[in-house]
N, C-alpha and C positions, 0 to 999 in steps of 0.2 A: 149697542154703542153707548157707553156710559157718559162720555163727555157731552157738554151742551153743544147743540148745533143750531145754526141759524134757521129762520123760518123757511127759506127756499130749499135748503137741504132736507129739512123735515118734510116738506111737501113732496120732494122727489122720493124720499123713503116711503111715504104713504102710498104713492103711485106704485112703487116697487112691491109693497105688501099686497096691494090690490091685484097686481099681476099674479102673485103666487096664490092668492085665494082663488082666483079664476082657474089657475092651473090645477090645483089639487081638487077643486070641485068638478073639474071636467066641464066647465060652463062655457060653451062656445060663444054665446052672446056676450057675456062679460069679457071674455078674452078678446073678441073683436073690438070691443069698446076701449080696450087698453092700448091699442095701437094707433099711431098717428095717422095712418091712411095715406102716407107719403109714398110716391113711387119708389123711393129708395129704402123703404122698410125692409129689413133683413133679419132672418132667423136662421141660426145655425145650430141645429140640434146635435148633441154629441155623436160623433162618428158619421155625420152626414154633410152633404154639400150645402152651400149657402142657398137659401130660398129668398128671392128678391121680388118685391112687389106685394101689395096688400092681399091680392087673391091667393098667391102662392103661400104666403105666411098663414093666412086664415085657413086655407084648406089643409095645411100640415097639422094645425091644432085640431081641426075637426076630425081628421083621420085618427090622430092619437086618442082623442076622447071617445071616438066610436068603438075603440077596443074594449071599453068598459073597465079597464084596469085603472084603479085610483092609487095615487101615491101619497105618502106623507113626506114633507120636506122640512128639514130644519136648516135654516140658513145661518151660517157663521162667517166670521172674518169679513164682516160688512164694512165697506168703505164707500162714502159718498162724496162726490165733488160736483160743484155747480160752476159752470163757465158761461155766464150770461143766459142764453136761451137753451143751453144744453146741460143736462144732468147725467152723471155717470155713476153707476153703482157696480162695484165689484164685490163678489161674495163667493162662498162655497155652499153648494147645495149638498146636504147630507140626506140622501134619498133612501126611503124604506117603503116596503109595501104597506098599504093601509092596514092599520091594526097590528102591525108587527113592530118589533123594536130592533130587528136585525138590519144592519146597514146593507143596502144593496149596491149603492154607488156614491162616490163623491165626485161632484162636478164643479169645476171652476167656471164661474159665469161673469160675463160683462153684460149689463143692461144699460142701454143708452136711451135717455128720454129727451124729448123736445118739448119746450114750453109752447103750448097752443092756446087758442081762445077757450078751449075746454079744459085747460089744466095741463099737467105733465102727461105726455103720451109716449109710449114705447116706440122706438124706431129701430132698435137693434137688440136682439137677445142672442148671445153666443155662449154655448155651453161646451166644455171640453172635459172629458173624463180624466180624473186624476188617477194615474196608474198606482197600483198598490206598491208600497215600498216593502220589499221582503225583509229588510233589516229591522222594521218596526214590529212591535207586538201585534198580534191579530186581535185587537180589541174592537170588535164590530158592534158592540152594544152602544146605543146612543146615550150619552151622559148629559145631564142637565147643564146648561151653559147660560149664565146670566146675560151674556151679550149676544144671545141668539134669538131668533123668532122661529116658532114652529107652526107649520101649516098642515092641518089634517083635513 
């Protein structure tokens, strides 16, 4: 995001970045700390049903990390909005296998954060696979983008 943003939006984006660092590192402890721990915490992985509640959300990430597969994620199309105690980040995850430059999936995501005594914490992560558009060129190589963040 090139334009100047206010300190609260910047703090939400920092929390969003911390979430993605925990994600690509496969770090269950850091991932647990990213979540608000609210009974309504919800995670919807692409193609899956909603998981509600801290234990269900945490267990889903632990299972995913236990597979040992690590991903690289480049986020693009980032938009942040802050509404009092709620911060919303929408973005596209451009996912590739660790060490590869071949795009595996594009995922449209909404990450909703709550302001807590410990800072901004995630209460919703919703990812939805973006279907391939057959009319577009098959350019699966990841190109540098100045308005993107890459997590390896």
